[in-house]
C-alpha positions as CSV (number, residue, x, y, z in Angstrom):
1,M,13.4,78.0,65.9
2,P,12.6,78.3,62.3
3,P,15.0,79.1,59.9
4,T,16.8,82.8,59.8
5,D,19.1,82.5,56.9
6,A,18.0,83.1,53.5
7,S,19.9,82.8,50.1
8,T,19.8,85.8,48.2
9,D,21.9,86.6,45.2
10,A,24.1,89.1,44.8
11,S,25.2,87.7,41.7
12,T,26.3,83.8,42.3
13,D,24.2,81.8,43.9
14,V,23.4,83.3,47.2
15,S,22.0,81.7,50.4
16,T,20.7,84.0,53.6
17,D,19.2,83.6,56.5
18,A,15.8,84.4,57.2
19,S,14.4,87.6,58.5
20,T,15.6,88.5,55.5
21,D,15.8,85.0,54.6
22,V,17.2,84.7,50.8
23,S,17.9,81.3,50.3
24,T,19.1,79.9,47.2
25,D,16.5,77.1,46.2
26,A,16.4,79.1,48.2
27,S,19.6,80.6,46.9
28,T,19.3,83.5,44.8
29,D,21.6,85.3,42.6
30,T,24.8,85.7,44.7
31,S,25.3,81.7,45.4
32,T,22.8,82.4,48.7
33,V,20.8,79.8,50.4
34,A,18.2,80.4,52.4
35,D,19.0,80.1,56.4
36,S,16.4,80.0,58.8
37,D,14.2,82.7,60.1
38,T,13.8,83.5,63.7
39,S,10.5,84.9,62.8
40,A,7.2,83.1,63.2
41,D,8.5,82.0,67.1
42,A,5.5,84.1,68.6
43,G,5.1,82.6,71.3
44,A,8.9,83.4,72.6
45,E,9.4,84.4,75.9
46,P,9.3,88.0,77.1
47,A,13.2,90.0,76.8
48,T,15.3,89.9,79.3
49,P,14.1,92.5,81.6
50,G,16.9,96.0,81.8
51,A,17.5,94.8,78.3
52,T,19.2,98.5,76.9
53,D,18.3,99.8,73.3
54,C,15.5,97.2,72.6
55,E,11.7,97.8,71.9
56,D,10.0,94.8,74.1
57,T,7.1,94.1,72.3
58,L,7.5,90.4,72.4
59,D,4.4,90.0,74.9
60,L,2.6,92.9,73.2
61,Q,-1.2,92.8,74.2
62,L,-2.9,93.4,71.5
63,P,-5.7,96.2,71.6
64,D,-9.5,94.6,71.9
65,E,-10.2,96.6,68.5
66,L,-7.0,94.7,66.6
67,L,-7.9,91.5,67.9
68,A,-11.2,91.8,66.9
69,L,-10.2,92.6,62.8
70,I,-8.1,89.8,63.4
71,A,-10.6,87.4,64.8
72,H,-12.8,88.6,61.6
73,G,-10.7,85.8,59.7
74,D,-11.8,83.2,62.0
75,G,-13.3,80.0,60.1
76,Q,-13.0,81.5,56.5
77,E,-11.2,79.2,53.9
78,P,-8.2,81.0,52.1
79,P,-9.2,81.1,48.5
80,A,-9.1,79.0,45.9
81,A,-5.9,78.9,43.4
82,A,-8.4,80.2,40.9
83,D,-9.9,83.6,43.2
84,V,-6.1,84.7,42.7
85,N,-6.8,85.8,39.5
86,G,-5.7,82.5,37.8
87,A,-3.1,80.5,39.7
88,Y,-0.8,83.6,41.2
89,G,-1.8,86.8,39.5
90,P,-3.5,90.0,41.4
91,T,-7.0,89.4,43.4
92,A,-10.0,90.7,41.2
93,G,-11.0,94.3,42.6
94,G,-8.0,94.4,45.2
95,A,-9.8,92.7,47.6
96,D,-8.1,91.1,50.6
97,P,-8.5,87.4,50.7
98,Y,-6.2,86.6,53.8
99,P,-8.1,89.1,56.6
100,R,-6.0,87.8,59.5
101,E,-3.2,90.3,58.2
102,D,-3.6,93.7,59.6
103,L,-0.2,93.2,61.7
104,L,1.2,93.7,58.3
105,D,-0.7,95.5,56.3
106,H,-2.6,93.5,54.2
107,I,0.2,91.8,51.9
108,A,-2.1,90.2,49.7
109,T,-3.3,93.7,48.4
110,W,0.4,95.4,47.6
111,G,-0.2,94.8,43.9
112,P,2.8,93.7,41.5
113,A,6.1,95.7,41.4
114,A,7.9,96.2,37.8
115,T,11.8,95.2,37.9
116,D,14.2,94.6,35.5
117,V,13.8,90.9,35.4
118,G,10.0,91.3,34.8
119,V,6.8,91.8,36.7
120,F,7.0,90.6,40.4
121,Q,4.0,89.7,43.0
122,L,4.5,88.8,47.1
123,V,1.5,86.1,47.0
124,P,0.6,85.1,50.5
125,V,0.9,81.2,50.5
126,H,-2.4,79.0,50.1
127,L,-1.7,75.5,51.6
128,P,-3.1,73.4,49.4
129,R,-2.3,74.9,46.2
130,D,2.1,75.8,47.7
131,L,2.7,73.5,50.1
132,P,4.1,70.5,47.6
133,L,6.3,73.0,45.5
134,I,7.4,74.9,48.9
135,S,7.8,70.9,50.5
136,R,10.6,70.4,46.9
137,W,12.3,73.5,47.7
138,M,13.1,72.8,51.3
139,N,14.3,69.2,50.3
140,D,16.7,71.1,48.1
141,P,20.6,70.8,50.2
142,A,21.2,74.2,49.5
143,V,18.4,75.3,51.2
144,A,18.0,72.7,53.4
145,E,21.4,73.6,55.1
146,F,20.0,76.7,56.7
147,W,16.1,76.2,56.6
148,E,16.3,72.9,58.3
149,L,13.0,72.0,57.0
150,A,14.2,69.0,54.8
151,G,11.6,65.9,54.8
152,P,8.2,65.1,53.8
153,E,5.8,67.8,53.4
154,S,4.5,67.3,57.1
155,V,7.5,69.4,58.3
156,T,7.1,71.9,55.7
157,E,3.5,72.5,56.6
158,A,4.0,72.7,60.6
159,H,6.3,75.8,59.3
160,L,4.0,77.1,57.4
161,R,0.9,76.9,59.8
162,A,2.8,77.9,62.4
163,Q,2.3,81.2,60.5
164,L,-0.7,81.0,59.2
165,D,-3.0,80.1,62.1
166,G,-0.8,83.0,64.0
167,D,-2.1,86.3,65.0
168,G,-0.6,87.9,61.1
169,R,3.0,88.9,62.6
170,S,4.4,86.7,60.0
171,V,2.9,86.3,56.8
172,P,4.7,83.1,54.4
173,C,4.5,84.1,50.7
174,L,5.4,82.7,47.0
175,G,7.6,85.1,45.2
176,V,5.8,84.7,41.5
177,L,8.2,86.6,38.8
178,A,6.6,87.3,35.5
179,G,3.7,84.7,36.5
180,T,5.8,81.9,38.0
181,P,6.5,81.3,41.2
182,M,10.1,80.8,41.8
183,S,10.8,81.9,45.6
184,Y,9.5,81.8,49.3
185,W,9.4,84.6,51.5
186,E,8.2,85.5,55.0
187,I,6.9,88.9,55.7
188,Y,7.3,89.4,59.3
189,R,7.0,91.8,62.7
190,A,10.7,92.3,63.4
191,D,9.5,94.1,66.7
192,L,7.1,91.3,67.6
193,D,10.1,88.2,66.8
194,P,12.5,86.7,69.0
195,L,15.2,88.9,67.1
196,A,13.9,91.7,68.7
197,R,15.5,90.8,72.3
198,H,19.0,90.9,70.0
199,Y,19.1,94.4,68.7
200,P,17.6,97.9,69.0
201,A,14.2,97.1,67.4
202,R,11.8,99.8,66.9
203,P,8.6,99.8,66.4
204,H,7.2,98.2,63.1
205,D,10.6,97.3,62.0
206,T,10.0,94.8,59.6
207,G,11.4,92.0,58.5
208,I,12.3,89.6,55.5
209,H,13.2,85.9,54.8
210,L,14.1,84.4,51.2
211,L,14.7,81.6,49.7
212,I,15.2,81.3,45.7
213,G,13.4,78.2,44.8
214,G,14.5,77.6,41.3
215,V,17.8,77.0,39.9
216,T,17.7,78.9,37.0
217,H,17.0,82.2,39.2
218,R,20.1,81.7,40.9
219,G,23.5,83.7,40.7
220,R,22.2,86.3,37.7
221,G,22.0,88.9,40.5
222,I,18.1,88.3,40.6
223,G,18.2,88.0,44.5
224,S,19.7,91.5,44.9
225,T,16.8,92.9,42.5
226,L,14.0,91.0,44.2
227,L,15.7,92.4,47.8
228,R,15.6,96.3,46.8
229,V,11.5,95.2,45.0
230,V,10.3,94.0,48.1
231,A,11.9,95.8,50.7
232,D,10.8,99.1,49.0
233,L,6.9,97.2,48.7
234,V,7.3,97.0,52.6
235,L,8.2,100.8,53.0
236,D,5.9,101.8,50.2
237,R,2.5,100.2,51.7
238,R,3.5,100.6,55.2
239,P,3.8,103.8,56.0
240,A,4.3,103.2,59.9
241,C,7.5,101.3,58.7
242,A,10.6,103.2,59.0
243,R,13.3,100.1,58.6
244,V,13.3,96.7,57.2
245,V,15.3,94.1,58.7
246,A,17.7,90.8,57.9
247,E,20.0,88.8,59.9
248,P,21.7,85.9,57.5
249,D,24.6,84.4,58.9
250,L,27.9,85.9,59.1
251,R,29.2,83.5,57.5
252,N,27.3,83.3,54.3
253,T,29.3,85.9,52.2
254,P,27.4,85.8,49.2
255,S,24.2,86.4,51.0
256,V,25.3,89.5,52.7
257,S,27.0,90.9,49.6
258,A,23.4,90.3,48.2
259,F,21.8,93.0,51.1
260,L,24.2,95.3,50.7
261,S,23.7,95.5,46.5
262,A,20.0,95.6,47.6
263,G,20.6,98.9,49.6
264,F,20.9,97.3,52.7
265,R,23.5,98.4,55.2
266,F,25.5,96.0,57.7
267,A,24.5,97.5,61.2
268,A,25.7,95.0,63.8
269,E,27.0,91.6,64.2
270,V,24.5,89.6,66.4
271,D,24.6,86.4,68.3
272,L,21.3,84.3,67.5
273,P,20.3,81.4,69.1
274,D,21.6,78.8,66.1
275,K,23.7,81.8,64.6
276,R,26.0,84.3,64.7
277,A,24.4,87.0,62.1
278,A,24.9,89.9,60.5
279,L,22.3,92.4,61.0
280,M,21.3,94.2,57.9
281,V,19.3,97.0,57.6
282,R,17.1,99.3,55.0
283,D,16.5,102.5,56.1
284,R,13.4,104.5,54.6
285,A,15.4,107.5,54.9
286,L,18.8,106.1,52.9
287,R,16.5,104.7,50.3
288,G,17.2,107.4,47.6
289,L,21.2,107.2,48.4
290,L,21.8,103.1,48.5
């Protein structure tokens, strides 16, 4: 199962688990190191019959119209790096170069967001351009401890392809800050993920996994800043989504602190296959208060 804890930051090197995976080279500010995430496991078994308070969407049958939209992207090559405004800038004209992202409202078109540390943007992963960098981050010991994707590039490639070749319920992205790629994100439909078996999921719940790749960006509170910005992007660009969720390892105190600093609340402890996690939730209704 993919990583679920990612490091974020709360003001020291952070490592968080996936689903909001916030990792520290994957560590983001708060001494966070990326844990592992449960999102790209689209083929998981159906939820246990009789489960309560849990939206059983793991075996969701997509409408023919939506399948047709998803299929529209088949056979199309992702844009070359130069097509994304030089290297990592917004796509010219606001066009969506990744038409398979229908389940997450076209992340490629979300655009940049201003932050206290510079302009930030999520850029969907393009393997030929991004694989070497992401693989290098995954081999950072602080990140590998939680993401468990250390090794040759083929290991990271398999993890990314599982999402890129899927139906769009999980989208791997680079986090680009002031024009520099410095973090790795997975934005996914938590209600369609195996995670939904372990908490009272609601339709369109959106999960985050994060890891901070650049050492210079760790331990400075940047992880918390970016977690808040990305959660706001999700809520702004996905009107059907009422909650953004994450599940860092409960032992990863810096990561949990980073989420709290980013406006998430601690909702519960949940037992996942590979860890006991802290379920962190950012509610649309409370975003102006936390």
